[in-house]
C-alpha positions as CSV (number, residue, x, y, z in Angstrom):
1,M,3.1,-2.9,-36.9
2,G,0.1,-3.0,-35.2
3,D,0.2,-6.3,-33.2
4,M,3.4,-4.7,-32.2
5,M,1.6,-1.8,-30.5
6,Y,-1.0,-4.0,-28.6
7,L,2.2,-6.1,-27.4
8,V,3.6,-2.6,-26.1
9,A,0.3,-1.5,-25.2
10,G,-0.3,-4.5,-22.9
11,Y,3.4,-4.1,-21.1
12,A,2.4,-0.5,-19.9
13,V,-1.0,-1.7,-18.7
14,F,0.7,-4.4,-16.7
15,W,2.8,-1.8,-15.4
16,I,0.9,1.0,-14.3
17,V,-1.6,-1.9,-12.8
18,S,1.2,-3.4,-11.0
19,F,2.5,0.4,-9.8
20,V,-0.7,1.1,-8.6
21,F,-1.4,-2.1,-6.6
22,I,2.1,-1.7,-5.2
23,Y,1.2,1.7,-4.5
24,S,-1.4,1.0,-2.4
25,L,0.0,-1.9,-0.4
26,V,2.2,0.6,1.0
27,S,-0.2,3.2,1.6
28,R,-2.3,0.2,3.6
29,Q,1.1,-0.8,5.6
30,R,1.3,3.1,6.3
31,N,-1.9,3.1,8.0
32,L,-1.8,0.2,9.8
33,Q,1.7,1.1,11.2
34,K,-0.4,4.5,12.3
35,S,-2.9,2.6,13.9
36,L,-0.5,0.2,15.5
37,E,1.7,3.1,17.1
38,M,-1.9,4.5,18.4
39,L,-3.4,1.3,20.2
40,E,0.3,0.6,22.0
41,Q,0.2,4.4,23.3
42,L,-3.2,3.7,24.7
43,A,-2.5,0.4,25.9
44,Q,0.9,2.3,28.0
45,R,-1.6,5.1,29.0
46,D,-3.7,2.7,30.6
47,A,-1.2,0.3,32.1
48,D,0.2,3.5,33.3
49,K,-3.3,4.5,35.4
50,E,-3.1,1.2,36.8
């Protein structure tokens, strides 16, 4: 029964790490999207001045 517990624990760790990694990617993508929108607004504002 001890070997089965290690298998279950391994799967649990794998899924937890996977979800944390995916959350990290989504968070980074959201921050990049915000930065891109801000840069587009600045570029548009500069283009309107000229």
